[in-house]
TORLODREN-855802 format. One record per residue (C-alpha): x, y, z; residue in three letters. Coordinates in steps of 0.2 Angstrom, whole numbers, plus 5000, padded with zeros to 4 digits. Example, Ala and Ser with C-alpha at 12.3 -4.5 7.8 and 13.67 -1.06 7.14 Angstrom:
TORLODREN-855802
506249785039ALA 506849955036SER 
This chain:
TORLODREN-855802
479050524986MET 480950514988THR 482050654982GLU 482650534968LYS 480950484963GLU 480450664962ILE 481850714950LYS 481650554940ASP 479850584938SER 480050764933TYR 481350724920LYS 480250594913GLU 478750714912ILE 479950844902CYS 480450704891SER 478550664887TYR 478150844884ILE 479650874873ALA 479150724862SER 477350784863ARG 476650634873ARG 475550744883LEU 474350604889LYS 475850514897ASP 476450684904ALA 474750714912PHE 474750534920ASP 476350554928LEU 476050734934LEU 474450674942ASP 475450564953LEU 476650694958MET 475250814962ILE 474550674973PHE 476250674982GLY 476150854987THR 474650804999GLU 473750964995THR 472451014983GLY 473351164978GLU 473851114960PHE 472351004957ARG 471151134949ASP 472451194937GLU 472951014932PHE 471150964929GLU 470851124918MET 472351094908LEU 471950914905GLU 470050954901THR 470651084888ASN 471750954880TYR 470450824879LYS 469250954870TYR 470650994858MET 470950814854LEU 469050784852LYS 468850934840TYR 470350884830THR 469750704827VAL 468050774822GLU 468850884809GLY 468351044816ILE 469551184808LYS 470351304820ASP 471651424813PRO 472251454831GLU 472451274835ARG 474351274835GLN 474551424845LYS 473351364858VAL 474251194858TYR 475951274861ASP 475251384875HIS 474551234883LEU 476151144882VAL 477051294890LYS 475751284904ASP 476051094907VAL 477951134908TYR 477651274920ARG 476451174931LEU 477751024931SER 479151144936ASP 478051214951THR 477551044957VAL 479350984957LYS 479951134966GLU 478551114980ARG 478950934982LEU 480850954984LEU 480551104996GLU 479650975006LEU 480750835005PHE 482550884999SER 484050905010SER 485050984997GLU 485951155000TYR 484851244988PHE 483151194996TYR 483851225014VAL 484251395008GLN 482551415000LYS 481551365015ARG 482551495025GLY 482351625012PHE 480451605012ARG 480451675029GLN 481251835023LEU 480451975013SER 480751954995THR 479952114988ASP 481252234994GLN 482552214981SER 482352394975ILE 482552454992LYS 484152344995ILE 484852404978LEU 484652594983HIS 485452555000GLU 486952474992MET 487152624980GLU 487152744995GLU 488452645004LEU 489552634989HIS 489352824987GLU 489852845006HIS 491352735004ALA 491952824989ALA 491852994997MET 492852935012GLU 494152865000GLU 494153024991LEU 494453125007VAL 495753025015SER 496552964999LYS 496652785007THR 495252675013VAL 495452675032THR 494952525043ALA 493952635055GLY 492352585063SER 491252675051THR 491952595036GLN 491952425045SER 490052445048ASN 489852495030THR 490752345025ASP 489652235036PHE 488052315030THR 488652295011LEU 489052115013GLU 487352075021THR 486452175008LEU 487452094994ARG 487151915000ASN 485351955002HIS 485152024984LEU 486151874977PHE 484951754986ARG 483451844979ILE 483951824961PHE 484651644964TRP 483151574974LEU 481651644967ILE 480851524954ASP 480051654943THR 480451844943TYR 479051974946ARG 479152164943GLU 480152194958PHE 481652084952GLU 481552144934ILE 481552324939LYS 482952304952THR 484052214939PHE 483652344925THR 484152484937GLU 485652394943ALA 486352384925LEU 486052574922LYS 486752624939SER 488352734939GLU 488652714957THR 488552524959LEU 490252444956PRO 490452324941LEU 490852184953TYR 489152204961GLU 488252194944LYS 489352044939SER 488751954955LEU 486951984950MET 487151914933VAL 487851754940SER 486451744952ALA 485151754938VAL 486151624928SER 486151504942LEU 484351534946GLY 483951504927LEU 484851344927LEU 483851284942HIS 482151344936ASN 481551394919PHE 480951574918ASP 480851674902PRO 481151834912GLU 482851774917LYS 483351744899PHE 482751924895ASN 483851994909LEU 485351894903LEU 485051964886PHE 484952144893ASP 486552114903ALA 487452054887PHE 486852204877GLN 487352324892SER 489052374883GLY 490152324898GLU 491252184891ILE 491452084907SER 489552084910LEU 489352034891ARG 490451884893GLN 489751824910ARG 487951844903ALA 488351754887LEU 489151604897VAL 487451594907GLY 486451604891LEU 487451464883LEU 487151354898PHE 485351394898ALA 485051374880PHE 485951204881TYR 484851144895GLN 483151204889TYR 483451184870ASP 481851074867GLU 480751194877ARG 481351354869LEU 480551314852VAL 478951374861LEU 479751544866TYR 479951634849ARG 480351794857ASN 481851724866LEU 482551624851THR 482151784841GLY 483351884852ARG 484651754850TRP 484451754831ASN 484551944830LEU 486251934839LEU 486751804826ASN 486751934812GLU 488352004820ASP 489851894814PRO 490751944830GLY 489351864840PHE 489551704831LYS 491451704834ARG 491151744853ASN 489951594854VAL 491151484846GLU 492551534857SER 491551504873ILE 490951334867ILE 492751284864ILE 493251344881GLN 491851244889LEU 492351094879ILE 494151124885ARG 493551104903THR 493450914900LYS 495350914900GLU 495550994917THR 495450834927GLU 496750754915LYS 497850904917ILE 497750894936SER 498150704935LYS 499650734924LYS 500350864936LEU 500050764952GLN 500550594945ASP 501850634933GLU 502650804933ILE 502750844952LEU 503450674957PRO 504750684943GLU 505250864948MET 505350804966ALA 506450664960ARG 507650774951ILE 507850904964SER 509250824974PRO 510150794957ASN 509950974953LEU 510551034970ARG 512150924969ASN 512450964951LYS 512451154951ILE 512851174970ASP 511151244973LEU 511551284991ASP 512951394986LYS 511951484973LEU 510551524986MET 511951614997GLU 512451734983ASP 511551834970ASP 511451744954LEU 512651834943GLY 512851834924GLU 514251714926ASP 513051574931LYS 512551464917ASN 510751484913PRO 510751324903GLU 511051214919TRP 509251194922MET 509051154904MET 510351024905ASN 509450944920ILE 507850944909LEU 508850864894ASP 509250724906GLU 507450694909THR 506650724891PRO 505050654896ASP 504750784910LEU 505350914898ARG 504050864885ASP 502650854898LYS 503151034904MET 503151094886MET 501451014883GLU 500851094899LEU 501451264894THR 500651254877GLU 498951204885MET 499151354897GLN 499451474882MET 497851404874GLU 496851444889GLY 496851274898ALA 496551264916ASP 498251214923VAL 497951284941PHE 496451184947MET 497551054956SER 498651184964SER 497251294970PHE 495951164975SER 496851144992MET 496651334995LEU 494751344995LYS 494551315014SER 494651505019PHE 493151575027PRO 492851685012PHE 492351525002PHE 490951475014GLN 489851605007GLU 489151544990MET 489151714982SER 490951744984HIS 491351604972TRP 490651714958PHE 491351884964LEU 492651964952PRO 494251994960PHE 494252164969THR 495452244981THR 493852344988LYS 493252184996PHE 493652215015PRO 494652055018ASP 495752085003VAL 495952275007ARG 496652235024LYS 497952115016ILE 498352245003TYR 498652385016GLU 500252285020ASN 501652355009GLU 502452185007SER 500852115000ASN 500252254989SER 501652234976SER 501252054974ILE 499352084973LEU 499652224960ASP 500352084948ASN 498951964953ILE 497552084949VAL 498152104931SER 498551914928SER 497551854913PRO 497951674917ILE 497251654934MET 495351654937CYS 494551764951ASN 494251624963SER 496151574962ASP 496651754964LYS 495651764981TYR 496451594986SER 498151664982PHE 497851824991THR 497251745007PHE 498751625007SER 499951775006ILE 499851795025GLU 500651625027THR 502151665016ILE 503751725025PRO 504351905020ASN 505951835012ASP 505051735000TYR 503751874996LYS 505151974988GLU 505651824977MET 503851794972ILE 503551974968THR 505151974957SER 504551824948SER 502751884946LEU 503352054940ARG 504351974926ALA 502951854921GLU 501652004922ALA 502752104910GLU 502851954898GLN 501051924899LEU 500652104896GLU 501652104880GLU 500751944875LEU 499152024879ARG 499552184868LYS 500152074854ASP 498651964855GLY 497452114855GLU 498352184841ALA 498052024831ILE 496351984838ASP 495352124846PRO 494251994854GLU 495651924865THR 495052024881LYS 493351954879ALA 494051774877LYS 495051804893THR 493651864903LEU 492451724898SER 493851594901ASN 494151654918GLN 492351654922TYR 492151474916ILE 493551424927GLN 492651514942ASP 491151414938LEU 492151254937TYR 492851274954ARG 491151314962PHE 490351154955PHE 491851044959LYS 492451114975LEU 490951214984PHE 490851125001PRO 488951115001HIS 488450984989LYS 486750964980GLY 487051054964PHE 486950964947GLU 488750974940ASP 488451064923ILE 490251014919PHE 489750834918ASN 488650884903TRP 489250824886ARG 489250994878PHE 488650924862ASP 488151104856PHE 488151044838HIS 486550934842ASN 485551084849LYS 484251164839LEU 484751344844PHE 486551324838LEU 485951254821LYS 485251434819GLU 486951504824THR 487851414811ILE 486551394797ALA 487351534787GLU 489151504793ASP 489651324794PRO 491451384798LYS 490951394816VAL 490351214817LEU 491951164807GLY 493051254820ASN 492151164834ILE 492350994825ALA 494251034823GLU 494451064842TYR 493550904846PHE 494650814833PHE 496250884840SER 495750824858LYS 495350654852ASN 493550664855ASP 493150564840PHE 491350534844GLU 490850714844SER 491950764830ALA 491250624819GLU 489450684823GLU 489950864817ILE 490850804801TYR 489250704797GLY 488150864799GLN 489350964789LEU 489450844775LEU 487550834775GLU 487451024775GLN 488751064762GLU 488950914752GLY 490350794751GLU 492150864755ASN 493650754753GLY 494550814769GLU 492950794780GLN 492650624773LEU 494450574778GLN 494250644795LYS 492550564797ARG 493250404792ALA 494750424804PHE 493550454818CYS 492550294814GLN 494150194813GLU 494750264830LYS 492950214837MET 493250034830GLY 491850054817ASN 493049984803TYR 491649954790GLN 490950134791LEU 492750194791ALA 493150094775LEU 491650164766GLU 492150344770TYR 493950314765TYR 493350234749LEU 492250394745LYS 493750504749ALA 494750414735GLU 493650504723LEU 494450674728TYR 496350624726ASP 496750704742LEU 498350634750ASN 498150474740ARG 499550384748ARG 498850404766TRP 497150364760ASN 497650204752LEU 498550144768LYS 497050184778LYS 495950084766VAL 497149944767ALA 497249954786SER 495349944787CYS 495249794776TYR 496549704788ARG 495549744803LYS 494049674794LEU 495049514791LYS 495149534773GLN 497049524770PRO 497049494751GLN 496049664749LYS 497249744761ALA 498749684751LEU 498049764735GLU 497949934743TYR 499649914751TYR 500449874734GLU 499550024726ALA 500250134740ALA 501950054738GLU 501950114719ALA 501850294726LEU 503050264741GLU 504250124735PRO 505450144750ASP 504150144764SER 504650024778LEU 502950024786SER 502249974769LEU 503449824768GLN 502949774786LEU 501149784782SER 501349684766LYS 502249554776GLY 500849544789HIS 499549524775CYS 500549384768HIS 500749304785LEU 498849314788GLU 498649224772GLN 499949094777ASN 501049144763ASN 502549134774PHE 503949134761GLU 503249304754GLU 503049374771ALA 504849324774LEU 505449424758LYS 504549574765CYS 505349564782TYR 507049534776PHE 506949684765LYS 506449794780VAL 507949714790GLU 509149754775TYR 508549934773LEU 508549964792THR 510249884794LYS 509649754805GLY 508249834815SER 507749724831PRO 505949774827LYS 505849654812VAL 506749504821TRP 505149434828ARG 504149414812PRO 505749344803ILE 506049214817GLY 504249164817TRP 504049154798CYS 505749054797SER 505048934810PHE 503348914800LEU 504348874783VAL 505448754792GLY 507048854792LYS 507448804810TYR 509248854812ASP 508849024805GLN 507349044816ALA 508448994831GLU 509749124827ARG 508449264827TYR 507549204843TYR 509249194851GLN 509549384847LYS 507849424853ILE 508249334870ILE 509849424872GLU 508949594871ASN 507249614878SER 506249454877PRO 504349434881ASN 503349284886GLN 502949244868TYR 504749244863ASP 505249114876TRP 503749004870MET 504149024852ASN 506048984855ALA 505448824865GLY 504348774849HIS 505948784839ILE 506948674851GLN 505548544852TRP 505448524833VAL 507348504833LYS 507248364845GLY 507948464860ASN 506448434872ARG 507348474889GLN 507848644882THR 506148674875ALA 505448634893LEU 506648754901ASP 506148894888LEU 504248864892TYR 504548884910LYS 505449054907LYS 503849104897SER 502749064911ILE 503849154924GLN 503749314913SER 503049464922LYS 501149474923ASP 501049304915TYR 500149144921THR 500048964918VAL 498248984911GLU 498749124899LYS 500249014893PHE 499148864890MET 497848964880LYS 499249034869ASN 500048864867PHE 498448784862GLU 498448904847ASP 500148844841ASP 499848654842ILE 499348654824VAL 501048724819HIS 501948604831LEU 501048444823ILE 501348514806ARG 503248514809HIS 503348344816GLY 502848344834VAL 501948184839ASN 500148244845PRO 500248114859GLY 501848194866ASP 501048364868ILE 499948324884PRO 501448234891ILE 502548384888MET 501248504896LEU 501048394912ASP 502948384914GLN 502948574912LEU 501648584926ARG 502648474938TYR 504248564934SER 503448724941LEU 
């Protein structure tokens, strides 16, 4: 079997099991076992299938068994487990992915020495701490270098144990439990173990891995809690359908649900995960819009404020701080984009991905475990850089930065060596000022929201994970950030929000604010079903459906929302808009007129009424509406086109000609040239009409084919206004020759 066939078959088996189609699952699993070319799994397979057949037989015969459901659930779990094992064995044989390359090599090593490794690491950390205490500074002597090397080797080996082993035994469980309780093992070592367990769980289902993550969450250390909870959320999302069989795991989750703070924590992390969907868009905005625009204005800035002179002298108080603002005022689009970016950064959006993605080529990032290592100056390569006094002041600010994830802190640290000393002072000053501001914001944030620190830690960790799955040089990992993150459709989350729909409502609001209307609509639907009808949620659900192009459903929800008398003017206009899109202009007009009674001076309503009259061929009525708009706006160009077109349709050719002339003198498009040509033709000016048609075809991004198609729609109007039908093909052929 090929790698793809193995994975596809496994997914199909899991789908069959989840829908309780065990016969189909057994048939496909039988083929996979045959593909292993060994009889290793045959006995267990035949025992499971035989037991299932007996169960079916007894059930059909009506034999009562109070334990039947329990036996059935246990059998389903065993089929899942055997499928997992067979899949892993096949991929170990045939896959070239990084995980299986590592796993094949790992099998050659002893895996039952995790306790011994942990104790050795504790001794080495004690030794390093004693040396630091004696010398006051960590030296770079040979003893410490050997300690560093040994620690790194042990650390990476322990990481691989927890990452690569499919199901944990007593060795791994005891090791992890002792590590959590250890007073010697640094927090960053414990954090790394939590990440290894999370990655291992994402790769292979194991109840013990869930339990260890629960233990880490309940350890009391906030950074471990947040890291473990992120891992649990990913795992619960991935194995949602299977977890109904493991009531002890769902029970631990539900027990935590009794704490309102836990629910807020879950909500926060889910929103942070959803926010990662914006990362690529932010990076693209930076690369395609903001950075090129900043590069474009740089020469202008240099000349305008004599930047070279300013760089020679200290920037004193006499220099106008608004100069830069003036430059931004001249480029309001850039200013708006930068303000938008700043707001997103304050919300926790990942604005540094594009900047630091190019700084992941340092040797540090070749080791997989380093992508999950919390930033620490104890790491040998970092410590060496920190010993340089010109670097330490910069790093002091980096360590405490809440807006930069651990991975990017390492990238920045290793890139310091390439920065000239003159610039280091400037960077230090800038970072110090920013750090002071961020510290103030942090204190204010924690005063308002005690959970601010937890949110910061989970957000940093999620960004670390994002960089690993997007940038790790060895491919072969399923990118979990391509998942939809529709937590609202998962069974485990339904328990979380069963007594507190506010959590689900907040997630819906976030989806709504980010224009993910499909997800928002699903949640509003669930909330309406759970809580009963609510005017605002009906309107938002209708708005989502409208944005998705489902105008009939949108109309139904808007009409239901009418009963709540909530922002009635807006609702009336939305109902009318849906009727228009459903090609029912008469009904739309009724609602526009009802809205007009509440908002008599609305220009948009006059325009909409005009469009409805136009769509019903009531050209005179349409003109009245458009003229009213022109009068109230003191001659707005926006209304010239509909006035010109309606004037033509009612036979007021001179009036139509005047308006199209004004349009052509401003910014005409291909349709304006064509419509102006129609007017000249019905007035008998054929050569002028021909010239105008040529200009229409010559418009940007327009073609003869597009012109002919649009012209064909207008033939009925030309004939109605006196053009001989026989002259039309002659005019069009003459137009083709003239081109």
